[in-house]
Backbone as CSV, one residue per row, in Angstrom:
resi,resn,N_x,N_y,N_z,CA_x,CA_y,CA_z,C_x,C_y,C_z
1,MET,0.833,-1.185,0.000,0.000,0.000,0.000,0.879,1.250,0.000
2,VAL,0.422,2.273,-0.665,1.181,3.500,-0.780,1.090,4.283,0.524
3,GLN,2.229,4.833,0.937,2.234,5.650,2.141,1.528,6.970,1.854
4,PRO,0.888,7.559,2.859,0.156,8.802,2.630,1.021,9.919,2.046
5,LYS,2.298,9.986,2.414,3.164,11.056,1.906,3.458,10.899,0.417
6,ASP,3.293,9.695,-0.136,3.631,9.420,-1.530,2.417,9.351,-2.450
7,ARG,1.234,9.667,-1.968,0.024,9.498,-2.776,-0.011,10.409,-3.995
8,GLY,0.518,11.604,-3.887,0.450,12.543,-4.994,1.592,12.422,-5.983
9,ARG,2.556,11.543,-5.717,3.722,11.430,-6.583,3.493,10.397,-7.678
10,LYS,4.254,10.491,-8.754,4.112,9.559,-9.869,4.637,8.185,-9.480
11,GLN,3.951,7.151,-9.989,4.329,5.783,-9.682,4.519,4.988,-10.970
12,LYS,5.320,3.936,-10.864,5.601,3.104,-12.026,5.658,1.651,-11.570
13,ARG,5.016,0.741,-12.342,5.084,-0.680,-12.019,6.364,-1.263,-12.594
14,VAL,7.113,-1.980,-11.747,8.383,-2.574,-12.149,8.397,-4.035,-11.728
15,GLN,8.925,-4.890,-12.598,9.049,-6.300,-12.242,10.456,-6.535,-11.713
16,THR,10.541,-7.083,-10.504,11.824,-7.330,-9.869,12.448,-8.605,-10.445
17,PRO,13.753,-8.829,-10.198,14.379,-10.074,-10.669,13.743,-11.334,-10.090
18,GLY,13.102,-11.210,-8.918,12.437,-12.356,-8.306,11.074,-12.649,-8.920
19,GLY,10.598,-11.800,-9.809,9.333,-12.039,-10.485,8.152,-11.292,-9.897
20,ARG,8.345,-10.525,-8.836,7.247,-9.780,-8.224,7.020,-8.463,-8.969
21,ASN,5.787,-8.027,-9.046,5.465,-6.716,-9.586,5.363,-5.732,-8.429
22,VAL,6.121,-4.654,-8.521,6.232,-3.702,-7.412,5.960,-2.298,-7.941
23,LEU,5.338,-1.453,-7.114,5.159,-0.043,-7.437,6.395,0.717,-6.974
24,ARG,6.996,1.480,-7.856,8.140,2.318,-7.507,7.720,3.768,-7.635
25,ILE,8.148,4.574,-6.678,7.871,6.001,-6.716,8.932,6.663,-7.588
26,ILE,8.502,7.457,-8.568,9.425,8.145,-9.456,9.815,9.466,-8.818
27,GLU,11.115,9.718,-8.770,11.614,10.950,-8.181,11.293,12.129,-9.090
28,ALA,10.788,13.198,-8.512,10.409,14.377,-9.295,11.656,15.091,-9.809
29,LYS,11.571,15.637,-11.015,12.695,16.362,-11.586,12.828,17.719,-10.913
30,LYS,14.056,18.119,-10.706,14.328,19.415,-10.109,14.305,20.477,-11.204
31,GLY,13.780,21.626,-10.888,13.698,22.709,-11.865,15.019,23.440,-12.014
32,LYS,15.144,24.188,-13.088,16.348,24.969,-13.322,16.334,26.216,-12.445
33,ALA,17.519,26.724,-12.172,17.642,27.963,-11.413,17.274,29.132,-12.320
34,HIS,16.607,30.133,-11.756,16.152,31.284,-12.531,16.688,32.576,-11.935
35,CYS,16.818,33.586,-12.787,17.279,34.909,-12.375,16.217,35.547,-11.465
36,ALA,16.681,36.207,-10.414,15.758,36.836,-9.472,15.071,38.056,-10.070
37,GLU,15.679,38.667,-11.071,15.123,39.890,-11.649,14.253,39.599,-12.870
38,CYS,14.816,38.934,-13.887,14.092,38.778,-15.157,13.539,37.354,-15.352
39,HIS,13.802,36.453,-14.443,13.252,35.095,-14.422,13.672,34.231,-15.618
40,THR,14.804,34.532,-16.238,15.320,33.645,-17.278,16.112,32.531,-16.624
41,ALA,16.220,31.381,-17.296,16.969,30.255,-16.761,18.455,30.604,-16.721
42,LEU,19.095,30.271,-15.588,20.514,30.576,-15.433,21.355,29.479,-16.064
43,ARG,22.392,29.894,-16.776,23.324,28.935,-17.352,24.508,28.767,-16.410
44,GLY,25.082,27.591,-16.385,26.259,27.351,-15.559,25.946,26.911,-14.148
45,VAL,24.677,26.757,-13.805,24.287,26.291,-12.478,23.789,24.860,-12.613
46,VAL,24.480,23.924,-11.963,24.133,22.516,-12.089,23.025,22.179,-11.102
47,THR,21.922,21.621,-11.606,20.831,21.172,-10.745,20.371,19.807,-11.224
48,GLY,19.551,19.161,-10.441,18.966,17.899,-10.866,19.717,16.690,-10.352
49,ARG,19.400,15.549,-10.921,19.956,14.283,-10.459,21.431,14.125,-10.791
50,LYS,21.898,14.790,-11.844,23.286,14.623,-12.259,24.249,15.500,-11.476
51,ALA,23.753,16.237,-10.506,24.608,17.153,-9.757,25.667,16.402,-8.951
52,PHE,25.405,15.164,-8.563,26.372,14.425,-7.753,27.614,14.064,-8.547
53,LYS,27.556,14.123,-9.873,28.710,13.769,-10.699,29.771,14.868,-10.700
54,PHE,29.384,16.095,-10.323,30.307,17.209,-10.367,30.879,17.471,-8.982
55,SER,32.102,18.004,-8.945,32.696,18.369,-7.667,32.050,19.658,-7.156
56,LYS,32.359,19.998,-5.903,31.739,21.161,-5.279,32.096,22.453,-6.022
57,THR,33.340,22.563,-6.477,33.756,23.779,-7.164,33.153,23.878,-8.556
58,GLU,32.810,22.756,-9.169,32.167,22.797,-10.476,30.688,23.149,-10.366
59,LYS,30.057,22.811,-9.248,28.636,23.112,-9.059,28.407,24.570,-8.666
60,ARG,29.368,25.158,-7.971,29.180,26.500,-7.439,29.816,27.525,-8.379
61,PRO,29.046,28.403,-8.996,29.633,29.429,-9.853,30.388,30.466,-9.018
62,GLU,31.464,31.001,-9.568,32.360,31.861,-8.802,32.102,33.353,-8.988
63,ALA,31.367,33.743,-10.009,31.181,35.168,-10.296,30.267,35.816,-9.247
64,LEU,30.286,37.132,-9.218,29.474,37.901,-8.287,27.986,37.696,-8.583
65,PHE,27.209,37.297,-7.601,25.777,37.021,-7.706,25.456,35.909,-8.699
66,ALA,26.416,35.085,-9.049,26.137,33.952,-9.931,25.283,32.956,-9.161
67,GLY,24.291,32.409,-9.807,23.338,31.541,-9.145,22.107,32.291,-8.678
68,LYS,22.165,33.638,-8.703,21.017,34.462,-8.332,20.555,35.320,-9.498
69,LEU,21.535,35.928,-10.204,21.217,36.848,-11.293,21.847,36.377,-12.594
70,CYS,21.180,36.672,-13.697,21.778,36.387,-15.001,22.831,37.452,-15.297
71,ASN,23.608,37.234,-16.345,24.730,38.112,-16.630,24.279,39.533,-16.977
72,SER,23.216,39.662,-17.750,22.776,41.006,-18.140,22.261,41.796,-16.937
73,CYS,21.527,41.159,-16.048,21.041,41.855,-14.849,22.199,42.196,-13.912
74,ARG,23.174,41.299,-13.817,24.323,41.536,-12.958,25.114,42.751,-13.438
75,ILE,25.305,42.863,-14.741,26.018,44.014,-15.299,25.254,45.305,-15.008
76,LYS,23.931,45.245,-15.118,23.088,46.416,-14.850,23.264,46.884,-13.396
77,TYR,23.297,45.934,-12.450,23.456,46.287,-11.041,24.845,46.834,-10.751
78,VAL,25.866,46.273,-11.376,27.230,46.764,-11.166,27.367,48.185,-11.700
79,GLU,26.761,48.467,-12.851,26.793,49.821,-13.393,26.117,50.816,-12.449
80,GLU,24.978,50.426,-11.873,24.292,51.298,-10.915,25.157,51.540,-9.683
81,ALA,25.844,50.490,-9.214,26.710,50.635,-8.041,27.873,51.577,-8.333
82,LEU,28.421,51.496,-9.538,29.525,52.392,-9.895,29.055,53.838,-10.015
83,LYS,27.820,54.039,-10.482,27.267,55.392,-10.544,27.115,55.972,-9.149
84,VAL,26.702,55.130,-8.187,26.555,55.588,-6.806,27.927,55.896,-6.223
85,LYS,28.895,55.029,-6.500,30.241,55.216,-5.936,30.909,56.475,-6.467
86,THR,30.739,56.765,-7.752,31.365,57.952,-8.326,30.605,59.237,-8.005
87,GLY,29.378,59.134,-7.528,28.605,60.310,-7.143,27.664,60.804,-8.217
88,VAL,27.531,60.077,-9.304,26.604,60.479,-10.365,25.164,60.345,-9.880
89,LYS,24.898,59.275,-9.120,23.563,59.031,-8.567,23.652,58.891,-7.060
90,ASP,22.521,59.135,-6.410,22.419,58.911,-4.974,21.731,57.575,-4.750
91,LEU,22.081,56.894,-3.663,21.504,55.577,-3.381,19.992,55.654,-3.202
92,ASN,19.490,56.792,-2.722,18.052,56.947,-2.517,17.283,57.124,-3.823
93,HIS,17.972,57.510,-4.899,17.309,57.716,-6.187,17.348,56.479,-7.076
94,ILE,17.842,55.379,-6.549,17.874,54.128,-7.312,16.580,53.362,-7.033
95,ASN,16.138,52.601,-8.013,14.944,51.771,-7.868,15.080,50.876,-6.633
96,ILE,14.000,50.691,-5.898,14.035,49.936,-4.642,14.471,48.488,-4.880
97,THR,14.072,47.897,-5.993,14.475,46.507,-6.259,15.973,46.401,-6.517
98,TYR,16.608,47.475,-6.973,18.042,47.455,-7.236,18.862,47.660,-5.964
99,GLN,18.293,48.358,-4.981,19.072,48.796,-3.816,19.700,47.639,-3.049
100,LYS,19.014,46.521,-2.949,19.539,45.381,-2.201,20.866,44.918,-2.789
101,TYR,20.902,44.743,-4.095,22.107,44.250,-4.746,23.176,45.331,-4.846
102,VAL,22.764,46.571,-5.051,23.726,47.669,-5.180,24.485,47.863,-3.876
103,THR,23.798,47.788,-2.729,24.480,47.940,-1.447,25.450,46.797,-1.208
104,GLN,25.093,45.591,-1.627,26.013,44.466,-1.473,27.250,44.642,-2.343
105,ILE,27.072,45.162,-3.550,28.212,45.404,-4.436,29.113,46.487,-3.846
106,LEU,28.510,47.546,-3.304,29.300,48.617,-2.695,30.089,48.108,-1.499
107,ASN,29.492,47.218,-0.703,30.207,46.634,0.437,31.386,45.803,-0.031
108,GLN,31.225,45.050,-1.115,32.329,44.243,-1.626,33.430,45.126,-2.198
109,ILE,33.062,46.246,-2.822,34.072,47.170,-3.344,34.882,47.761,-2.196
110,GLU,34.225,48.110,-1.087,34.929,48.645,0.072,35.879,47.621,0.668
111,LYS,35.456,46.357,0.725,36.346,45.311,1.243,37.574,45.145,0.359
112,MET,37.375,45.237,-0.964,38.494,45.084,-1.888,39.470,46.258,-1.772
113,GLU,38.943,47.462,-1.505,39.802,48.638,-1.364,40.613,48.592,-0.075
114,LYS,40.076,47.966,0.965,40.796,47.873,2.242,42.002,46.945,2.119
115,ARG,41.934,45.979,1.232,43.053,45.042,1.057,44.159,45.749,0.419
């Protein structure tokens, strides 16, 4: 009998080597990672069942905000942060959705300058 937690999942009948017919629960596919801003699928982020084949450094992207933002959105945020740093724009005049990432970029720039 199917356990209550598995009732909504897909099932498949499989014949075992001993000749018994058994119900197997099919594992659900994992979705692709998406950009937080424009919701496009991110490239270079390993997800799904094949993730165990890659080492930790191959699964984790190294770029700034990689795994959260796509490249075009990331460039847009870095440009806004540089405008704030140079004094062209004020942090209060930036779109509210941008401010979270812009402040993080500014903090990383300050850490790099201290080194």
